[in-house]
C-alpha positions as CSV (number, residue, x, y, z in Angstrom):
1,M,-19.1,-2.2,-10.1
2,I,-15.9,-3.7,-8.7
3,P,-13.0,-1.2,-8.4
4,P,-9.6,-2.2,-9.9
5,V,-7.7,-4.3,-7.4
6,W,-3.9,-4.8,-7.3
7,L,-2.0,-7.3,-5.2
8,Y,1.3,-5.9,-3.9
9,G,3.9,-8.2,-2.4
10,R,3.5,-11.8,-1.3
11,I,-0.3,-11.6,-1.4
12,G,0.1,-11.5,-5.2
13,E,1.6,-15.0,-5.3
14,G,0.4,-18.5,-5.4
15,R,-3.0,-19.8,-4.3
16,R,-4.1,-16.5,-2.8
17,Q,-3.4,-14.6,-6.0
18,R,-5.4,-17.1,-8.0
19,I,-8.4,-17.0,-5.7
20,L,-8.5,-13.2,-5.6
21,G,-8.1,-13.1,-9.3
22,M,-11.3,-15.3,-9.6
23,T,-13.4,-13.4,-7.0
24,L,-12.2,-9.8,-7.4
25,Q,-10.4,-9.8,-10.8
26,A,-7.3,-8.8,-8.9
27,A,-3.9,-8.5,-10.6
28,S,-0.4,-8.7,-9.1
29,T,1.8,-5.6,-9.3
30,S,5.3,-4.7,-8.2
31,E,4.7,-0.9,-8.6
32,F,2.3,1.5,-7.0
33,P,-0.6,2.1,-9.5
34,V,-1.1,5.4,-11.0
35,E,-4.9,4.8,-11.2
36,S,-7.4,4.9,-8.4
37,G,-8.5,1.6,-7.0
38,V,-7.6,-0.9,-4.3
39,L,-4.0,-1.8,-3.4
40,M,-4.0,-4.9,-1.3
41,V,-1.0,-6.0,0.9
42,S,-0.6,-8.6,3.6
43,G,-0.2,-7.5,7.2
44,E,3.3,-9.1,7.3
45,D,4.4,-7.2,4.3
46,F,2.8,-3.9,5.4
47,V,4.7,-3.9,8.7
48,L,8.0,-5.1,7.2
49,E,7.7,-3.4,3.9
50,E,10.9,-1.4,3.3
51,Q,8.8,1.4,1.7
52,S,5.9,1.5,4.1
53,S,6.0,5.3,4.1
54,L,5.5,5.2,0.3
55,L,2.6,2.8,0.7
56,L,0.9,5.2,3.0
57,Q,1.7,8.2,0.7
58,W,-0.2,6.3,-2.1
59,I,-3.5,7.0,-0.3
60,Q,-2.9,10.8,-0.2
61,E,-5.0,11.0,-3.3
62,P,-8.8,10.3,-3.0
63,G,-10.2,7.3,-4.7
64,R,-7.5,5.0,-3.3
65,L,-7.9,2.2,-0.8
66,L,-4.9,0.5,0.8
67,L,-6.3,-2.7,2.2
68,V,-4.2,-4.7,4.7
69,V,-5.3,-8.4,4.9
70,P,-4.1,-11.5,6.7
71,P,-1.6,-13.0,7.4
72,F,-0.2,-10.6,10.1
73,Q,2.8,-10.4,12.4
74,P,1.0,-10.3,15.8
75,G,1.9,-7.4,18.0
76,A,1.4,-3.6,18.5
77,Q,2.0,-1.3,15.6
78,D,1.9,2.5,15.2
79,I,1.8,2.7,11.4
80,P,0.1,5.2,11.0
81,I,-2.0,5.0,14.1
82,R,-1.7,2.6,17.1
83,W,-3.3,-0.8,16.5
84,I,-2.8,-4.3,17.8
85,V,-3.2,-7.7,16.1
86,E,-3.2,-10.8,18.3
87,Y,-3.9,-14.4,17.7
88,A,-7.6,-15.1,18.5
89,D,-8.3,-17.5,21.4
90,S,-11.8,-18.1,20.1
91,L,-13.8,-17.6,16.9
92,P,-15.9,-14.4,16.5
93,K,-19.6,-14.7,16.8
94,D,-22.4,-13.6,14.5
95,G,-21.9,-11.1,11.7
96,S,-23.4,-10.9,8.2
97,G,-22.3,-11.2,4.6
98,L,-18.6,-11.9,4.2
99,A,-18.0,-11.7,7.9
100,A,-20.4,-14.5,8.5
101,L,-19.0,-16.6,5.7
102,L,-15.4,-16.3,6.9
103,A,-15.9,-16.2,10.7
104,G,-14.9,-19.8,11.1
105,E,-11.5,-19.1,9.5
106,V,-10.5,-15.9,11.4
107,Q,-7.2,-16.4,13.2
108,Y,-6.6,-12.9,14.5
109,R,-8.2,-10.3,16.8
110,L,-7.9,-6.6,15.8
111,Q,-8.0,-3.6,18.1
112,G,-7.0,0.0,17.6
113,D,-8.1,3.6,17.0
114,F,-9.9,2.7,13.8
115,L,-13.0,4.3,12.4
116,T,-16.1,2.1,11.8
117,D,-18.5,4.7,10.6
118,H,-20.6,3.5,7.6
119,I,-19.3,-0.1,7.9
120,S,-21.0,-1.2,11.2
121,N,-22.8,-3.9,9.2
122,M,-19.4,-5.4,8.3
123,Q,-18.5,-6.2,11.9
124,F,-18.8,-9.2,14.2
125,A,-21.0,-9.1,17.3
126,G,-20.0,-7.1,20.3
127,Q,-16.7,-5.1,20.2
128,T,-14.9,-7.6,17.8
129,L,-13.6,-5.8,14.7
130,A,-13.7,-7.5,11.4
131,V,-12.4,-4.4,9.6
132,G,-11.5,-0.8,10.6
133,Y,-10.2,2.1,8.6
134,Y,-8.2,5.3,8.9
135,R,-8.3,8.4,6.8
136,P,-5.4,10.8,7.1
137,R,-7.5,13.8,6.0
138,I,-11.0,14.4,4.6
139,T,-9.6,14.8,1.1
140,T,-7.5,11.7,1.0
141,G,-8.0,8.0,0.4
142,V,-8.3,5.4,3.1
143,L,-6.2,2.7,4.9
144,A,-8.3,-0.3,6.0
145,V,-7.2,-3.3,8.0
146,T,-9.2,-6.5,8.1
147,V,-8.8,-9.9,9.9
148,L,-11.0,-11.6,7.3
149,P,-9.1,-14.0,5.0
150,I,-10.7,-12.7,1.9
151,W,-8.5,-15.0,-0.2
152,S,-10.2,-18.0,1.4
153,L,-11.3,-20.9,-0.9
154,R,-14.9,-20.4,0.5
155,T,-15.2,-17.1,-1.3
156,V,-14.9,-18.8,-4.7
157,D,-18.5,-20.1,-4.4
158,H,-19.7,-16.8,-3.1
159,P,-17.8,-14.1,-5.2
160,K,-20.6,-11.5,-4.9
161,L,-20.1,-11.4,-1.1
162,S,-16.5,-10.5,-1.6
163,Q,-17.4,-8.0,-4.3
164,D,-20.1,-6.3,-2.3
165,W,-17.9,-6.1,0.7
166,L,-15.0,-4.5,-1.2
167,T,-17.3,-2.1,-3.0
168,Q,-18.7,-0.8,0.3
169,L,-15.3,-0.4,1.7
170,Y,-13.9,1.3,-1.4
171,A,-16.7,3.9,-1.2
172,L,-15.0,5.3,1.9
173,A,-12.0,6.3,-0.2
174,G,-14.0,9.1,-2.0
175,R,-14.2,10.1,-5.6
176,P,-10.9,10.1,-7.5
177,R,-9.7,13.4,-8.9
178,E,-9.7,13.8,-12.7
179,T,-6.1,13.5,-13.8
180,A,-4.4,13.4,-17.1
181,K,-3.3,9.9,-18.2
182,Q,0.3,9.3,-17.1
183,V,2.9,8.6,-19.8
184,Q,5.6,6.0,-19.8
185,T,8.4,7.5,-17.6
186,G,11.4,5.5,-18.9
187,P,12.9,2.2,-19.7
188,N,12.6,-0.6,-17.1
189,L,12.3,1.7,-14.1
190,T,11.3,-0.1,-10.9
191,P,10.0,1.4,-7.6
192,L,13.6,1.2,-6.3
193,H,14.8,3.4,-9.2
194,F,12.1,5.9,-8.3
195,S,13.2,5.7,-4.6
196,I,16.7,6.8,-5.7
197,L,15.2,9.7,-7.7
198,L,13.2,10.8,-4.7
199,H,16.2,10.5,-2.4
200,L,18.4,12.6,-4.7
201,A,15.6,15.2,-5.3
202,S,14.7,15.6,-1.6
203,R,17.9,17.6,-0.8
204,E,21.2,18.7,-2.3
205,Y,24.2,16.4,-2.1
206,A,27.8,17.5,-2.9
207,T,28.8,14.1,-4.1
208,L,27.3,10.8,-5.0
209,E,29.2,9.3,-2.0
210,E,27.5,11.7,0.3
211,A,24.1,10.8,-1.2
212,L,24.9,7.0,-0.7
213,D,25.9,7.7,2.9
214,S,22.6,9.4,3.5
215,L,20.7,6.6,1.7
216,E,22.4,3.9,3.9
217,S,21.1,5.6,7.1
218,S,17.7,6.6,5.7
219,P,14.7,5.5,7.9
220,I,12.5,5.6,4.8
221,F,14.6,4.0,2.0
222,K,15.9,0.7,3.2
223,I,18.4,0.2,0.3
224,S,21.9,-1.1,0.8
225,R,24.9,0.9,-0.3
226,E,25.8,-1.7,-3.0
227,Q,22.2,-1.8,-4.3
228,G,22.1,2.0,-4.3
229,K,25.3,2.1,-6.4
230,R,23.8,-0.3,-9.0
231,L,20.6,1.7,-9.1
232,C,22.5,5.0,-9.6
233,A,24.5,3.4,-12.4
234,D,21.3,2.4,-14.1
235,L,19.9,6.0,-13.8
236,A,23.1,7.5,-15.0
237,E,23.0,5.2,-18.0
238,F,19.4,6.3,-18.7
239,G,20.5,9.9,-18.4
240,Y,18.3,10.5,-15.4
241,I,21.0,11.6,-13.0
242,T,24.3,13.5,-13.3
243,K,26.7,12.9,-10.4
244,A,24.4,13.4,-7.3
245,S,21.6,15.4,-9.0
246,L,18.6,14.7,-11.2
247,S,19.0,15.7,-14.9
248,E,16.2,17.5,-16.6
249,T,15.1,14.1,-18.0
250,G,15.2,12.6,-14.6
251,R,13.2,15.4,-13.1
252,E,10.6,15.2,-15.8
253,A,10.3,11.4,-15.4
254,L,9.8,11.8,-11.6
255,N,7.3,14.6,-12.0
256,K,5.2,12.6,-14.5
257,S,5.3,9.4,-12.4
258,P,2.9,8.4,-9.6
259,Y,5.8,8.9,-7.1
260,A,5.8,12.6,-7.6
261,I,3.3,13.1,-4.7
262,Y,5.9,11.8,-2.2
263,L,8.5,14.5,-3.0
264,T,7.1,17.3,-0.9
265,P,6.8,15.2,2.3
266,L,10.3,14.0,1.8
267,K,11.6,17.6,1.4
268,E,9.8,18.7,4.5
269,G,11.5,15.9,6.4
270,N,14.9,17.1,5.1
271,P,15.3,20.7,6.4
């Protein structure tokens, strides 16, 4: 059975979205899903994503696979482990299943401290990685990176290859915990609104100006001061914040949202 698949960022637009919709029943999203499943993002967006820490926090729950796919920005990365993507100077050889189907379209070479246990049959010949994965802890979900262009037009005629490939990879993420169904947390709240709620909840601020100063220099929330003011105005209108603090309504909305799991790591980073 194919797990639910969501396309986050530019991978959820245009031709790639249409092909992944046909082969994997994938749907575009602008928010981090509450449910377990596969969240797919391009390598370009993963590295440049203003909320990359939040993307990685999403897999702290088992049953979640964050899958990074081409296109990439070549170079060395250290999010969350050290890995390198370079333009390939030759096509990979051999392979089976989806790797064999797409070998002729692979444009990148992947190296890094990835795990390949249980997915050795998904690789190319020799030491050439088609996909690798990283698990923060034994009880969490998984981050996987692949050089296979799984949005290729070739997959439309062979959807089962894509489905079997993803199902095998998703099995690494573990069984999801049984959780109560999340309720609607408020009118028209976006991930950026929740970023503000997390920022204000992560420590105490004497004034909203102090909170905006901290937001502007935050290495996690890449939100401009003007944008932060507009978001705070929205939240104040909704009754979710009062001055520089969360109201009871705002705290309840955050606690019932999928973003609640990010609060403790943020507090630990704000002694």
